[in-house]
C-alpha positions as CSV (number, residue, x, y, z in Angstrom):
1,M,-36.6,24.6,231.6
2,T,-35.0,25.9,228.4
3,A,-33.9,29.5,227.8
4,T,-36.9,30.0,225.5
5,E,-39.3,28.7,228.1
6,H,-37.7,31.0,230.7
7,R,-38.3,34.0,228.5
8,L,-42.0,33.3,227.6
9,D,-43.0,32.5,231.2
10,V,-46.3,30.7,231.3
11,D,-47.3,31.6,234.8
12,R,-46.5,35.3,234.4
13,L,-48.5,35.5,231.2
14,L,-51.5,33.7,232.7
15,V,-51.5,36.1,235.7
16,F,-51.3,39.0,233.3
17,F,-54.2,37.7,231.3
18,G,-56.3,37.1,234.4
19,D,-55.6,40.7,235.6
20,H,-55.7,42.6,232.3
21,G,-57.4,40.4,229.6
22,R,-60.3,42.2,228.0
23,D,-63.9,41.1,228.7
24,L,-64.8,40.4,225.1
25,P,-68.2,38.8,224.2
26,W,-66.6,35.9,222.2
27,R,-64.5,35.0,225.3
28,R,-67.6,34.4,227.4
29,P,-68.9,30.8,227.8
30,E,-72.3,31.8,226.3
31,A,-70.6,32.6,223.0
32,G,-70.0,29.0,222.3
33,P,-68.1,27.6,219.3
34,W,-70.2,29.5,216.8
35,G,-69.6,32.9,218.5
36,V,-65.8,32.1,218.5
37,M,-66.0,31.3,214.8
38,V,-67.9,34.4,213.9
39,S,-65.4,36.6,215.9
40,E,-62.4,35.0,214.2
41,F,-63.9,35.8,210.7
42,M,-64.7,39.4,211.7
43,L,-61.4,40.1,213.4
44,Q,-59.3,39.3,210.3
45,Q,-57.5,42.6,209.5
46,T,-60.1,44.5,211.6
47,P,-59.7,46.1,215.0
48,V,-61.7,44.9,218.0
49,V,-63.5,48.2,218.5
50,R,-65.0,48.0,215.0
51,V,-66.0,44.4,215.3
52,L,-67.8,44.6,218.7
53,P,-71.1,46.2,217.6
54,V,-71.3,44.2,214.4
55,F,-70.6,40.9,216.3
56,E,-73.2,41.6,218.9
57,A,-75.9,42.4,216.3
58,W,-74.9,39.4,214.2
59,M,-75.2,37.0,217.1
60,R,-78.6,38.4,218.1
61,R,-79.9,37.8,214.6
62,W,-78.1,34.5,213.9
63,P,-77.3,32.8,217.2
64,R,-76.7,29.4,215.4
65,P,-75.1,28.5,212.1
66,A,-78.5,27.2,210.9
67,D,-80.0,30.6,211.4
68,L,-77.5,32.2,209.1
69,A,-77.7,29.4,206.6
70,A,-81.5,29.9,206.4
71,D,-81.0,33.5,205.2
72,S,-79.4,34.7,202.0
73,S,-75.7,35.5,201.4
74,G,-76.9,39.0,200.6
75,D,-78.4,39.4,204.1
76,A,-75.0,38.4,205.5
77,V,-73.1,41.0,203.3
78,R,-75.6,43.7,204.3
79,A,-75.2,42.9,208.0
80,W,-71.4,42.9,207.6
81,G,-71.8,46.7,207.2
82,R,-68.5,48.6,207.0
83,L,-66.2,46.0,208.5
84,G,-64.4,45.8,205.1
85,Y,-63.3,42.8,203.0
86,P,-67.0,41.7,202.6
87,R,-66.0,38.4,201.0
88,R,-65.5,37.3,204.5
89,A,-69.3,37.5,205.0
90,L,-69.9,35.3,201.9
91,R,-67.4,32.8,203.3
92,L,-68.9,32.8,206.7
93,H,-72.4,32.3,205.2
94,A,-71.0,29.4,203.1
95,A,-69.3,27.9,206.2
96,A,-72.6,28.1,208.2
97,T,-74.3,26.3,205.3
98,A,-71.7,23.6,205.3
99,I,-71.9,23.2,209.1
100,T,-75.7,23.0,208.9
101,N,-75.7,20.4,206.1
102,D,-72.6,18.4,206.9
103,H,-72.1,18.7,210.6
104,D,-75.6,18.6,212.1
105,G,-75.5,22.3,212.7
106,A,-72.6,22.1,215.2
107,V,-69.2,23.7,214.6
108,P,-66.7,20.9,214.4
109,S,-63.8,20.7,216.9
110,D,-61.4,18.7,214.7
111,I,-58.8,20.9,212.9
112,P,-59.0,18.9,209.6
113,E,-62.8,19.2,209.6
114,L,-62.5,22.9,210.4
115,L,-60.1,23.4,207.5
116,S,-62.6,21.8,205.1
117,L,-65.0,24.7,205.8
118,P,-65.2,27.7,203.4
119,G,-63.0,30.6,204.5
120,V,-61.2,28.6,207.3
121,G,-57.4,28.6,207.0
122,E,-54.7,27.4,209.3
123,Y,-54.9,30.2,211.8
124,T,-58.8,30.3,212.0
125,A,-59.0,26.5,212.4
126,R,-56.5,26.5,215.2
127,A,-58.1,29.5,216.9
128,I,-61.5,27.9,216.9
129,A,-60.1,24.6,218.1
130,A,-58.2,26.3,221.0
131,F,-60.6,29.0,222.1
132,A,-63.9,27.2,221.6
133,F,-62.8,23.6,222.5
134,G,-59.7,24.0,224.6
135,A,-57.5,22.1,222.1
136,R,-53.7,22.2,222.7
137,T,-52.7,23.7,219.3
138,P,-50.5,26.7,218.5
139,V,-52.5,29.8,217.6
140,V,-50.2,32.4,215.9
141,D,-51.6,35.7,214.6
142,T,-49.6,38.9,214.0
143,N,-49.6,39.8,217.7
144,V,-48.3,36.4,218.8
145,R,-45.7,36.4,216.1
146,R,-44.5,39.8,217.2
147,V,-44.2,38.6,220.9
148,L,-42.3,35.5,219.8
149,S,-39.9,37.6,217.6
150,R,-39.2,40.2,220.2
151,V,-39.2,38.3,223.5
152,V,-37.7,35.0,222.3
153,R,-35.7,35.8,219.2
154,G,-34.5,39.3,220.1
155,V,-35.6,40.9,216.8
156,D,-38.6,42.9,215.8
157,S,-41.2,41.3,213.6
158,V,-42.2,42.2,210.0
159,R,-45.9,42.2,209.6
160,E,-46.2,38.9,207.7
161,P,-48.4,35.9,208.0
162,A,-47.5,33.1,210.4
163,T,-45.2,30.4,209.1
164,P,-45.1,26.7,210.0
165,A,-41.8,27.5,211.9
166,D,-43.7,30.1,214.0
167,R,-46.4,27.5,214.9
168,R,-43.8,24.8,215.7
169,E,-42.0,27.3,218.0
170,L,-45.1,28.2,219.9
171,E,-46.2,24.6,220.1
172,S,-42.9,23.8,221.9
173,L,-43.8,26.4,224.5
174,L,-47.4,25.3,225.2
175,P,-48.3,23.9,228.6
176,T,-49.1,20.2,228.6
177,E,-52.6,20.7,229.8
178,S,-54.8,21.6,226.9
179,V,-57.1,24.1,228.6
180,R,-54.1,25.9,230.1
181,A,-52.4,25.8,226.7
182,A,-55.4,27.5,225.0
183,R,-55.4,30.2,227.7
184,F,-51.7,30.7,227.3
185,S,-52.2,31.3,223.6
186,A,-54.9,33.9,224.3
187,A,-52.5,35.5,226.9
188,V,-49.7,35.8,224.4
189,M,-52.1,37.3,221.9
190,E,-53.4,39.8,224.4
191,L,-49.9,40.8,225.4
192,G,-49.2,41.7,221.8
193,A,-52.4,43.6,221.3
194,L,-52.3,45.6,224.6
195,I,-48.6,45.9,225.6
196,C,-46.2,44.7,223.0
197,S,-47.8,46.7,220.2
198,A,-46.2,47.2,216.8
199,G,-45.7,51.0,217.0
200,D,-45.5,51.9,220.7
201,P,-44.7,49.0,223.0
202,D,-45.2,49.7,226.7
203,C,-42.2,47.8,228.0
204,D,-42.6,49.2,231.5
205,R,-45.9,47.4,232.0
206,C,-44.8,44.2,230.3
207,P,-44.7,41.1,232.6
208,L,-41.9,39.8,230.4
209,S,-39.8,43.0,230.3
210,G,-37.0,41.5,232.4
211,R,-36.8,38.4,230.1
212,C,-37.2,40.1,226.7
213,A,-34.3,39.4,224.3
214,W,-35.2,42.3,222.1
215,R,-35.1,44.7,225.1
216,A,-31.8,43.2,226.3
217,A,-30.3,43.7,222.8
218,G,-31.1,47.4,222.9
219,Y,-34.2,47.3,220.7
220,P,-32.5,46.6,217.3
221,P,-34.3,48.3,214.5
222,T,-37.2,46.7,212.7
223,P,-36.4,45.1,209.4
224,A,-37.7,47.0,206.4
225,R,-41.4,46.6,205.9
226,R,-43.3,46.3,202.7
227,A,-44.9,49.6,201.7
228,V,-48.6,49.7,202.6
229,Q,-50.8,50.9,199.7
230,A,-52.7,54.1,200.3
231,F,-56.5,53.6,200.5
232,A,-57.6,56.8,198.7
233,G,-58.3,56.2,195.0
234,T,-57.8,52.5,195.1
235,D,-60.2,49.9,193.7
236,R,-60.9,48.9,197.3
237,Q,-62.2,52.3,198.0
238,V,-64.4,52.3,194.9
239,R,-65.7,48.9,195.7
240,G,-66.6,50.0,199.2
241,K,-68.6,53.0,197.8
242,I,-70.5,50.7,195.4
243,M,-71.2,48.2,198.2
244,A,-72.5,51.0,200.5
245,L,-75.1,51.8,197.8
246,L,-76.1,48.2,197.5
247,R,-76.4,47.7,201.3
248,A,-78.6,50.8,201.7
249,A,-81.0,49.7,198.9
250,H,-83.9,47.3,199.3
251,G,-83.8,46.3,195.6
252,P,-81.6,46.6,192.5
253,V,-79.7,49.9,192.2
254,A,-79.9,51.5,188.7
255,G,-76.8,52.0,186.7
256,S,-77.3,55.8,186.8
257,V,-77.1,55.6,190.6
258,I,-74.0,53.4,190.5
259,D,-72.4,56.0,188.3
260,T,-72.5,58.5,191.1
261,A,-70.3,56.3,193.3
262,W,-67.1,57.2,191.4
263,P,-66.3,59.7,188.6
264,D,-63.8,57.5,186.6
265,P,-66.0,55.2,184.5
266,I,-63.2,52.8,183.6
267,Q,-62.2,52.2,187.2
268,R,-65.9,52.1,188.3
269,D,-66.8,49.5,185.7
270,R,-63.8,47.5,186.6
271,C,-64.8,47.5,190.2
272,V,-68.4,46.5,189.4
273,A,-67.2,43.6,187.3
274,S,-64.9,42.5,190.1
275,L,-67.8,42.6,192.7
276,I,-69.9,40.4,190.3
277,T,-66.9,38.0,189.9
278,D,-66.5,37.8,193.6
279,G,-70.2,37.0,194.2
280,L,-70.8,40.2,196.1
281,A,-73.2,41.6,193.5
282,V,-75.5,40.4,190.8
283,T,-77.2,42.1,187.9
284,D,-80.9,41.9,186.9
285,R,-82.4,42.0,183.4
286,D,-82.7,45.7,183.4
287,G,-79.0,46.2,184.3
288,G,-79.5,47.0,187.9
289,L,-77.0,45.9,190.5
290,S,-77.9,44.3,193.9
291,L,-76.6,42.1,196.7
292,P,-76.9,38.4,196.0
293,G,-80.3,36.9,196.8
């Protein structure tokens, strides 16, 4: 056993996950590969507590990819509600359509095939392969990257996307048995979400506290992080206000109503144009704005 394997102890993590892992609907057998896929799209940059009610409503309405593909992309955007980053809804609808047309309605298990679907990148493909099909593949999100950095490398983690080096490192630690490996990936992720959090790690409850290189080093300070842009007054806020009007309407929204969404006409018009460019809104002959049909 290497020093790295000793620090990220598989058995300890699996016991922790069995005792403390959250009972989330996409982790239940009945969720199936489609439920796992939907959850992975929704959980991107969005907390679990906000995803839960939307996920459950979504799966009741569209329990299979073909059910979503049969409805419009506008229906998907409306059902996405206030999860944010609504282009994810468009991509999930496009992925459901591709699954229906090209994969006989079944979510593929092969990582290259998953990567060919709209909106599916390296993380999402590996998460679906591992959590839906039990594949032995490294699944590295922000939480996993933070655990790797602290426990194994002895430094805190800047909030950055996973790198190929991160995936190679986790892959070297995966148990040989594929199902056990997938559960290990979920356990590391859960440890980062519940215990080894970014702002307030609960080291006294951590099953790896006695093996953590970061703790042993005296918690060296976090590297400088990139400044996070404030939300108030940004184009993202304006786009959100316009999208709220479109979701609430049952037809095109007149320009005079769109004007009430934001007082600055230049910023407002720029955001309307960007929503149209992104495929989140369409105009009609009278200049009204609506969700795509």
